[in-house]
PDB file of N, CA, C and O in Angstrom:
ATOM      1  N   MET A   1     -24.516  59.395  71.077  1.00  0.00           N
ATOM      2  CA  MET A   1     -23.610  60.068  70.079  1.00  0.00           C
ATOM      3  C   MET A   1     -24.378  59.907  68.660  1.00  0.00           C
ATOM      4  O   MET A   1     -24.970  58.884  68.316  1.00  0.00           O
ATOM      5  N   GLU A   2     -24.277  60.952  67.988  1.00  0.00           N
ATOM      6  CA  GLU A   2     -24.918  60.908  66.574  1.00  0.00           C
ATOM      7  C   GLU A   2     -24.036  59.967  65.695  1.00  0.00           C
ATOM      8  O   GLU A   2     -22.839  59.787  65.921  1.00  0.00           O
ATOM      9  N   THR A   3     -24.686  59.414  64.733  1.00  0.00           N
ATOM     10  CA  THR A   3     -23.948  58.548  63.765  1.00  0.00           C
ATOM     11  C   THR A   3     -22.869  59.339  63.022  1.00  0.00           C
ATOM     12  O   THR A   3     -21.752  58.842  62.880  1.00  0.00           O
ATOM     13  N   TYR A   4     -23.165  60.568  62.538  1.00  0.00           N
ATOM     14  CA  TYR A   4     -22.211  61.316  61.828  1.00  0.00           C
ATOM     15  C   TYR A   4     -20.918  61.617  62.724  1.00  0.00           C
ATOM     16  O   TYR A   4     -19.769  61.553  62.288  1.00  0.00           O
ATOM     17  N   THR A   5     -21.235  61.925  63.921  1.00  0.00           N
ATOM     18  CA  THR A   5     -20.075  62.289  64.888  1.00  0.00           C
ATOM     19  C   THR A   5     -19.241  61.109  65.134  1.00  0.00           C
ATOM     20  O   THR A   5     -18.020  61.231  65.238  1.00  0.00           O
ATOM     21  N   ALA A   6     -19.827  59.975  65.231  1.00  0.00           N
ATOM     22  CA  ALA A   6     -19.079  58.746  65.498  1.00  0.00           C
ATOM     23  C   ALA A   6     -18.227  58.371  64.251  1.00  0.00           C
ATOM     24  O   ALA A   6     -17.053  58.014  64.354  1.00  0.00           O
ATOM     25  N   MET A   7     -18.878  58.471  63.081  1.00  0.00           N
ATOM     26  CA  MET A   7     -18.158  58.145  61.869  1.00  0.00           C
ATOM     27  C   MET A   7     -17.073  59.136  61.667  1.00  0.00           C
ATOM     28  O   MET A   7     -15.993  58.723  61.244  1.00  0.00           O
ATOM     29  N   ARG A   8     -17.240  60.426  61.927  1.00  0.00           N
ATOM     30  CA  ARG A   8     -16.212  61.438  61.797  1.00  0.00           C
ATOM     31  C   ARG A   8     -15.050  61.110  62.711  1.00  0.00           C
ATOM     32  O   ARG A   8     -13.896  61.144  62.285  1.00  0.00           O
ATOM     33  N   HIS A   9     -15.345  60.787  63.989  1.00  0.00           N
ATOM     34  CA  HIS A   9     -14.304  60.433  64.920  1.00  0.00           C
ATOM     35  C   HIS A   9     -13.484  59.274  64.465  1.00  0.00           C
ATOM     36  O   HIS A   9     -12.260  59.295  64.587  1.00  0.00           O
ATOM     37  N   PHE A  10     -14.125  58.256  63.939  1.00  0.00           N
ATOM     38  CA  PHE A  10     -13.415  57.057  63.392  1.00  0.00           C
ATOM     39  C   PHE A  10     -12.580  57.406  62.290  1.00  0.00           C
ATOM     40  O   PHE A  10     -11.421  56.994  62.236  1.00  0.00           O
ATOM     41  N   ALA A  11     -13.117  58.193  61.333  1.00  0.00           N
ATOM     42  CA  ALA A  11     -12.259  58.571  60.186  1.00  0.00           C
ATOM     43  C   ALA A  11     -11.080  59.463  60.514  1.00  0.00           C
ATOM     44  O   ALA A  11     -10.044  59.380  59.853  1.00  0.00           O
ATOM     45  N   ASP A  12     -11.212  60.315  61.522  1.00  0.00           N
ATOM     46  CA  ASP A  12     -10.097  61.143  61.961  1.00  0.00           C
ATOM     47  C   ASP A  12      -9.064  60.354  62.679  1.00  0.00           C
ATOM     48  O   ASP A  12      -7.884  60.701  62.625  1.00  0.00           O
ATOM     49  N   SER A  13      -9.461  59.278  63.371  1.00  0.00           N
ATOM     50  CA  SER A  13      -8.500  58.520  64.193  1.00  0.00           C
ATOM     51  C   SER A  13      -7.922  57.339  63.467  1.00  0.00           C
ATOM     52  O   SER A  13      -6.718  57.270  63.216  1.00  0.00           O
ATOM     53  N   TRP A  14      -8.783  56.417  63.132  1.00  0.00           N
ATOM     54  CA  TRP A  14      -8.333  55.067  62.588  1.00  0.00           C
ATOM     55  C   TRP A  14      -8.491  54.954  61.096  1.00  0.00           C
ATOM     56  O   TRP A  14      -7.764  54.185  60.466  1.00  0.00           O
ATOM     57  N   GLY A  15      -9.372  55.658  60.528  1.00  0.00           N
ATOM     58  CA  GLY A  15      -9.591  55.645  59.049  1.00  0.00           C
ATOM     59  C   GLY A  15      -8.303  55.920  58.221  1.00  0.00           C
ATOM     60  O   GLY A  15      -8.011  55.219  57.252  1.00  0.00           O
ATOM     61  N   LEU A  16      -7.539  56.976  58.643  1.00  0.00           N
ATOM     62  CA  LEU A  16      -6.333  57.313  57.957  1.00  0.00           C
ATOM     63  C   LEU A  16      -5.344  56.208  58.054  1.00  0.00           C
ATOM     64  O   LEU A  16      -4.709  55.875  57.054  1.00  0.00           O
ATOM     65  N   LEU A  17      -5.180  55.631  59.183  1.00  0.00           N
ATOM     66  CA  LEU A  17      -4.211  54.501  59.459  1.00  0.00           C
ATOM     67  C   LEU A  17      -4.644  53.351  58.559  1.00  0.00           C
ATOM     68  O   LEU A  17      -3.773  52.855  57.843  1.00  0.00           O
ATOM     69  N   VAL A  18      -5.880  52.868  58.507  1.00  0.00           N
ATOM     70  CA  VAL A  18      -6.336  51.753  57.716  1.00  0.00           C
ATOM     71  C   VAL A  18      -6.017  52.039  56.220  1.00  0.00           C
ATOM     72  O   VAL A  18      -5.474  51.185  55.518  1.00  0.00           O
ATOM     73  N   MET A  19      -6.377  53.288  55.748  1.00  0.00           N
ATOM     74  CA  MET A  19      -6.168  53.561  54.344  1.00  0.00           C
ATOM     75  C   MET A  19      -4.692  53.589  53.991  1.00  0.00           C
ATOM     76  O   MET A  19      -4.280  53.183  52.904  1.00  0.00           O
ATOM     77  N   THR A  20      -3.892  54.092  54.962  1.00  0.00           N
ATOM     78  CA  THR A  20      -2.404  54.124  54.629  1.00  0.00           C
ATOM     79  C   THR A  20      -1.871  52.622  54.595  1.00  0.00           C
ATOM     80  O   THR A  20      -1.107  52.257  53.701  1.00  0.00           O
ATOM     81  N   LEU A  21      -2.273  51.831  55.531  1.00  0.00           N
ATOM     82  CA  LEU A  21      -1.840  50.428  55.496  1.00  0.00           C
ATOM     83  C   LEU A  21      -2.317  49.701  54.239  1.00  0.00           C
ATOM     84  O   LEU A  21      -1.530  48.935  53.682  1.00  0.00           O
ATOM     85  N   PHE A  22      -3.486  49.875  53.776  1.00  0.00           N
ATOM     86  CA  PHE A  22      -4.045  49.389  52.585  1.00  0.00           C
ATOM     87  C   PHE A  22      -3.218  49.823  51.338  1.00  0.00           C
ATOM     88  O   PHE A  22      -2.894  49.009  50.473  1.00  0.00           O
ATOM     89  N   PHE A  23      -2.908  51.086  51.287  1.00  0.00           N
ATOM     90  CA  PHE A  23      -2.118  51.611  50.179  1.00  0.00           C
ATOM     91  C   PHE A  23      -0.787  50.982  50.177  1.00  0.00           C
ATOM     92  O   PHE A  23      -0.320  50.576  49.113  1.00  0.00           O
ATOM     93  N   LEU A  24      -0.119  50.865  51.315  1.00  0.00           N
ATOM     94  CA  LEU A  24       1.243  50.241  51.378  1.00  0.00           C
ATOM     95  C   LEU A  24       1.188  48.786  50.995  1.00  0.00           C
ATOM     96  O   LEU A  24       2.097  48.280  50.337  1.00  0.00           O
ATOM     97  N   CYS A  25       0.108  48.088  51.405  1.00  0.00           N
ATOM     98  CA  CYS A  25       0.028  46.679  50.980  1.00  0.00           C
ATOM     99  C   CYS A  25      -0.135  46.527  49.470  1.00  0.00           C
ATOM    100  O   CYS A  25       0.477  45.647  48.865  1.00  0.00           O
ATOM    101  N   VAL A  26      -0.946  47.368  48.869  1.00  0.00           N
ATOM    102  CA  VAL A  26      -1.109  47.330  47.427  1.00  0.00           C
ATOM    103  C   VAL A  26       0.145  47.684  46.687  1.00  0.00           C
ATOM    104  O   VAL A  26       0.403  47.072  45.651  1.00  0.00           O
ATOM    105  N   VAL A  27       0.941  48.614  47.128  1.00  0.00           N
ATOM    106  CA  VAL A  27       2.208  48.989  46.506  1.00  0.00           C
ATOM    107  C   VAL A  27       3.185  47.811  46.621  1.00  0.00           C
ATOM    108  O   VAL A  27       3.819  47.429  45.637  1.00  0.00           O
ATOM    109  N   ILE A  28       3.305  47.221  47.868  1.00  0.00           N
ATOM    110  CA  ILE A  28       4.198  46.147  47.990  1.00  0.00           C
ATOM    111  C   ILE A  28       3.732  44.882  47.201  1.00  0.00           C
ATOM    112  O   ILE A  28       4.574  44.152  46.678  1.00  0.00           O
ATOM    113  N   PHE A  29       2.441  44.627  47.115  1.00  0.00           N
ATOM    114  CA  PHE A  29       2.063  43.546  46.304  1.00  0.00           C
ATOM    115  C   PHE A  29       2.302  43.787  44.837  1.00  0.00           C
ATOM    116  O   PHE A  29       2.579  42.841  44.100  1.00  0.00           O
ATOM    117  N   THR A  30       2.202  45.053  44.375  1.00  0.00           N
ATOM    118  CA  THR A  30       2.433  45.338  42.969  1.00  0.00           C
ATOM    119  C   THR A  30       3.937  45.268  42.569  1.00  0.00           C
ATOM    120  O   THR A  30       4.253  44.892  41.440  1.00  0.00           O
ATOM    121  N   LEU A  31       4.822  45.614  43.457  1.00  0.00           N
ATOM    122  CA  LEU A  31       6.243  45.703  43.250  1.00  0.00           C
ATOM    123  C   LEU A  31       6.973  44.462  43.719  1.00  0.00           C
ATOM    124  O   LEU A  31       8.204  44.492  43.685  1.00  0.00           O
ATOM    125  N   ARG A  32       6.362  43.381  44.151  1.00  0.00           N
ATOM    126  CA  ARG A  32       6.943  42.242  44.639  1.00  0.00           C
ATOM    127  C   ARG A  32       7.705  41.478  43.448  1.00  0.00           C
ATOM    128  O   ARG A  32       7.351  41.616  42.278  1.00  0.00           O
ATOM    129  N   PRO A  33       8.751  40.684  43.828  1.00  0.00           N
ATOM    130  CA  PRO A  33       9.453  39.958  42.734  1.00  0.00           C
ATOM    131  C   PRO A  33       8.534  38.953  42.138  1.00  0.00           C
ATOM    132  O   PRO A  33       7.841  38.240  42.864  1.00  0.00           O
ATOM    133  N   GLY A  34       8.502  38.869  40.821  1.00  0.00           N
ATOM    134  CA  GLY A  34       7.659  37.934  40.131  1.00  0.00           C
ATOM    135  C   GLY A  34       6.352  38.575  39.701  1.00  0.00           C
ATOM    136  O   GLY A  34       5.598  37.984  38.929  1.00  0.00           O
ATOM    137  N   GLY A  35       6.090  39.709  40.163  1.00  0.00           N
ATOM    138  CA  GLY A  35       4.834  40.440  39.772  1.00  0.00           C
ATOM    139  C   GLY A  35       4.735  40.910  38.397  1.00  0.00           C
ATOM    140  O   GLY A  35       3.646  41.092  37.852  1.00  0.00           O
ATOM    141  N   GLY A  36       5.905  41.118  37.807  1.00  0.00           N
ATOM    142  CA  GLY A  36       5.936  41.586  36.356  1.00  0.00           C
ATOM    143  C   GLY A  36       5.388  40.575  35.394  1.00  0.00           C
ATOM    144  O   GLY A  36       4.653  40.939  34.475  1.00  0.00           O
ATOM    145  N   LYS A  37       5.723  39.302  35.572  1.00  0.00           N
ATOM    146  CA  LYS A  37       5.158  38.204  34.648  1.00  0.00           C
ATOM    147  C   LYS A  37       3.624  38.181  34.866  1.00  0.00           C
ATOM    148  O   LYS A  37       2.883  38.139  33.884  1.00  0.00           O
ATOM    149  N   THR A  38       3.159  38.205  36.046  1.00  0.00           N
ATOM    150  CA  THR A  38       1.698  38.127  36.277  1.00  0.00           C
ATOM    151  C   THR A  38       1.035  39.316  35.623  1.00  0.00           C
ATOM    152  O   THR A  38       0.018  39.153  34.949  1.00  0.00           O
ATOM    153  N   ALA A  39       1.573  40.499  35.797  1.00  0.00           N
ATOM    154  CA  ALA A  39       0.983  41.678  35.187  1.00  0.00           C
ATOM    155  C   ALA A  39       1.034  41.651  33.620  1.00  0.00           C
ATOM    156  O   ALA A  39       0.089  42.057  32.943  1.00  0.00           O
ATOM    157  N   LYS A  40       2.101  41.188  33.125  1.00  0.00           N
ATOM    158  CA  LYS A  40       2.150  41.031  31.594  1.00  0.00           C
ATOM    159  C   LYS A  40       1.032  40.004  31.126  1.00  0.00           C
ATOM    160  O   LYS A  40       0.309  40.259  30.163  1.00  0.00           O
ATOM    161  N   ASP A  41       0.934  38.875  31.828  1.00  0.00           N
ATOM    162  CA  ASP A  41      -0.057  37.890  31.416  1.00  0.00           C
ATOM    163  C   ASP A  41      -1.438  38.488  31.497  1.00  0.00           C
ATOM    164  O   ASP A  41      -2.254  38.249  30.606  1.00  0.00           O
ATOM    165  N   ALA A  42      -1.729  39.235  32.497  1.00  0.00           N
ATOM    166  CA  ALA A  42      -3.037  39.816  32.733  1.00  0.00           C
ATOM    167  C   ALA A  42      -3.253  40.919  31.541  1.00  0.00           C
ATOM    168  O   ALA A  42      -4.333  41.038  30.964  1.00  0.00           O
ATOM    169  N   ALA A  43      -2.208  41.638  31.269  1.00  0.00           N
ATOM    170  CA  ALA A  43      -2.442  42.649  30.237  1.00  0.00           C
ATOM    171  C   ALA A  43      -2.674  42.072  28.794  1.00  0.00           C
ATOM    172  O   ALA A  43      -3.274  42.707  27.927  1.00  0.00           O
ATOM    173  N   ASN A  44      -2.163  40.849  28.609  1.00  0.00           N
ATOM    174  CA  ASN A  44      -2.227  40.178  27.314  1.00  0.00           C
ATOM    175  C   ASN A  44      -3.554  39.378  27.147  1.00  0.00           C
ATOM    176  O   ASN A  44      -3.827  38.815  26.087  1.00  0.00           O
ATOM    177  N   ILE A  45      -4.334  39.352  28.194  1.00  0.00           N
ATOM    178  CA  ILE A  45      -5.598  38.512  28.089  1.00  0.00           C
ATOM    179  C   ILE A  45      -6.540  38.996  26.936  1.00  0.00           C
ATOM    180  O   ILE A  45      -7.092  38.134  26.251  1.00  0.00           O
ATOM    181  N   PRO A  46      -6.744  40.236  26.696  1.00  0.00           N
ATOM    182  CA  PRO A  46      -7.614  40.632  25.589  1.00  0.00           C
ATOM    183  C   PRO A  46      -7.041  40.288  24.297  1.00  0.00           C
ATOM    184  O   PRO A  46      -7.812  40.192  23.341  1.00  0.00           O
ATOM    185  N   LEU A  47      -5.758  40.081  24.129  1.00  0.00           N
ATOM    186  CA  LEU A  47      -5.157  39.871  22.816  1.00  0.00           C
ATOM    187  C   LEU A  47      -5.041  38.412  22.491  1.00  0.00           C
ATOM    188  O   LEU A  47      -4.632  38.067  21.382  1.00  0.00           O
ATOM    189  N   LYS A  48      -5.402  37.485  23.466  1.00  0.00           N
ATOM    190  CA  LYS A  48      -5.235  36.025  23.224  1.00  0.00           C
ATOM    191  C   LYS A  48      -6.323  35.592  22.230  1.00  0.00           C
ATOM    192  O   LYS A  48      -7.436  36.116  22.246  1.00  0.00           O
ATOM    193  N   GLU A  49      -5.990  34.653  21.388  1.00  0.00           N
ATOM    194  CA  GLU A  49      -6.965  34.072  20.488  1.00  0.00           C
ATOM    195  C   GLU A  49      -7.296  32.654  21.063  1.00  0.00           C
ATOM    196  O   GLU A  49      -6.431  31.812  21.306  1.00  0.00           O
ATOM    197  N   ASP A  50      -8.645  32.480  21.255  1.00  0.00           N
ATOM    198  CA  ASP A  50      -9.089  31.202  21.855  1.00  0.00           C
ATOM    199  C   ASP A  50      -9.223  30.194  20.763  1.00  0.00           C
ATOM    200  O   ASP A  50      -9.584  29.046  21.024  1.00  0.00           O
TER     201      ASP A  50
END
């Protein structure tokens, strides 16, 4: 089997599932309770005076 054909078959079958699960994990991680404080702290890093 050619490499392209094998990669195309993987992308058509399991690739979409993997990308969907990754996207859902990122959304859940972002919207979890307590995530707002962490995001605000990270956003203010450039403004901190050392």
